[in-house]
N, C-alpha and C positions, 0 to 999 in steps of 0.2 A: 504494500499499500504506499503510495507516494505521499510526501508531506502536503502536497496540494490537495489530495482527497481528504486527508485528515483535517485540514483547515476547513474544508467544505462541510464536514460532518459535525464539527464542534458546535456551530449554531443550533443544529437540529437537536443534539443531545441536551444542550442547555434549555432549548424550548420544551423538550419532553420533561426535563427535570422541573421546570417551572410549572407545567401543567399538573404534574404529580403533587407538587407542594401546594398549589392552590386547591386541588381537589381534597387534600388532607385537611386543609383549613375549613373548607366549606361543607364537606360531607359528614353527615351524622351516622354513627354506627353503634351497634350494640357492644358494650364492654361487659365482659364476664369477669367476675372477681370472687375471691374468697376471703373471709374475715377470720382471723385467728387471734386468740388471747396470748399475748407474748409471755405472760407469767404462768399460764396454765392451758395447755393445748386441749384439755378435755372440758374446759369451761363452756357454759352456755352462750352461744353467739347468735342465737336466733332473734328475730324481730328487731334487729338493729336498723336504724334509719340511714339510708343512703340518699343524699339530697344533692341534686345538680342545681347549684345556685345560679348558674348562667342561664339555663333553660327553664328554671323553676319547676323541674320535674323531680319525682322521688320514687323510691321503692324500699322494701324491707328485705332483710336477709332470711333464708329458710333455716331449718333446724341444724343444718351443717355449716351455716355461715356463708352459703353461696348466694350470689345475686347477679342480676343483669340489669344494665341501665344504658340508655342512649346517651352518647357523648360525642363531642367533636373537639378538635384541637383547641387548646387554651381554656377549655371549660374548667370550672372549679367544683370539685366534689367535697362534700362534708359528710363524714361518717360519725354518727353519734349514738349513744345508748345510755340508759340510766345508770349502769355500773361502770361505764368506760369513759375515759377522757376523749373529747371530740378530736377528730383528725381531719385536716384539710389536705386535698391532693389536687395539684394542677395537672391536667391532661397534656402530656408532651408527646413528641414524635415516637419516642421509644414505646410508650403505652399504647398508642395508636397502632403501631406495627405489630406488637405482640398480641394485642386484642385481649389480653387478660392481665389480671393484677392480684397480688396477695397483700391484704392490708393488715398490718400488725397494730393491735390496739393495746392500751395499758389501763389497768383498773385505776379508778379514781377514789380518793379518800374523801368521805363525807364527814365534815366536822359540824356538829350541832352547836347551836348557841349555848352559851353558859347558862346552867340552871342553878338558881340560888334557892337553897332550902332554908326557910326561916323557922325558927323555934316558936311554937304556940303552946298556950296552956291547955288546949283542948286534947282530950284523950281519944276521941273518936266514938265514945259511947254517949248517946244522946241523953240518956237519964242523968248522967253525971255532969255533962257539959252544959245542959240547959240552965243549971244554977249559976254558971259563971257569966251568963249573958245579962247585959243591962237593958232594961226596958224603959222606953220613954212614953209618957201618956200620949194617947191619940188626940190630936187637935181637930175638933169639929166645930161647926157653927154654933152647936148647942153649948159646948164646953166654953166657948168664948163669949156667950151671952148675946149673940148677934140677933137682931130682930128677924122675924119670920123663920127662925131656925127650925121650928116644928113643922113647917110646911114641906111637903114632899117635893123633891126636885123633878123637873121635867125630864122625860127620858124618851129616846128614840125607840121606835118599834123594832128597829134593826138596822145594821149597816153590813152590807155585803162588800167584801174586798176580794178581787180576783187575783190570785197568785199566779203570774204568767209562767212560773217555773213548771208547775205540774198541771196547769190549766184546769184547776178546780177551785171551788169557792169556799171561803171560811165565813161563817156567820158570827159577827161580833155583836151580840145582843146586850141589851141593858147597859148601854153606855150613858151614864148619868151626866147631867149638866155640871161642868167644872172638873170632870175626871178625864183627862186627855192622855193617860198613859198608853192606851191601846192605839190612839192616833199616832203617837210618837213612834211606837213599834212599827206601824205601817210605813211611816216615812223612812225609817231606817232600813226596813226590809226592801222597800222600793229602790233605794239608792244601791244597796248590795246587789239586788237582782240585775240592775243595769250592767254592773261590772261582770257578774256571773254569766249573763246571757251573751255579752260580747265575747267572752272567752269561749263559751259553748259554740259560738258561731265560727270560731277559728278551727276547732278540733272536734272530731266525731267521738262519740261515746266509746267506740271500739278501741281507740288509742288509750283511753284511760283504763279500760277493762283489760286489754291484752298486754299493753306495754308497761302499764304502771301496777297491774294486779289490784286495781280498785274496783269494787263491785259497783254495778250501775246505781244501786240504791244509795251508795255513799259518795257519788260524784259531786252532788251539790254541797254536801257536808264538807268534802275535801276542798272545794273551791272557796267556801266561806272561810276555811282555815287559812287558805292562801292569801285572802284579802286582808288579813292582819298584817302582812308584810308590805311596807310602803314601797319597796322596790317593785314588788309584783304589780301593785296598783299603777305605778308610774309607766312600767313597760306595757301594760294593757293599753294605756292611752296612746303610746307610740305605735302600737300595732306591729311591733317587731316580733313576728311569730317564732323565728328561730331562738332568739334570746328568751322569749317567754316560755317556750317549751323546755329550755334548760333549767329555768327557775322552777317550773312545774315538776320536772324530774327530781330536783333536789328536795323540794317541799314534800313530795310524795314519800320519800324515805323518812323524813321527820314525822309525817302524819302516821305512817304505818308503825313506827316505833312507839308513838304515843298511844296508838290503839292497843298495842301489845301490853304497854305498861298499865292501861286502865282495866284490862280484862283480868 
């Protein structure tokens, strides 16, 4: 082959290489992978989340840690699970050519907030402890000698409040004039429900049941527990679903430990 022929073929080779490179950048393909626990190969690696942040698609691993997800060059994958530290992977040319990947994850340590145990005089036996309580006289219109104190207060026939969590109604009857404790409870419940319903619109019940091992009947109770955390409430308003799910995973560990302690 003469040097002249070689010179003629160089532009063709460069052109083909450019086409292949552009194709790799633009073409989406199925990437197959396996997740392993670096500290324990027999650890449970099922139901872990594999999220393509670039394309906003996601999947979960099976019981063997295997998964498949569509990717293209330069996509960003995030692999996360309740017991593992999150891992970020940038899809490069080597991964595209191999078309498979092994992801090594590391267990994360959950640190609970400090619990302060305060000493009290109560023994836990009602018959003994009741004598230690101080009682204050009940203040009424009659005890204050107010006029018309003997007249009966006006009362509502009933007040119905719709709890949009469970779509059923609670009857708050006999709410007397001047007694607004129930109304305050309704306002507080309404405020909490707005946050809870926003979180429920982000994630399906199956995520709480399968990934966090929280029963369906306890989902609302768990979300009310999360609302006590100011960081949780702030992230709900930002609608950052990835960061919110990381907080929910951490809070679920605390919640289940508290449940064990109370049983």
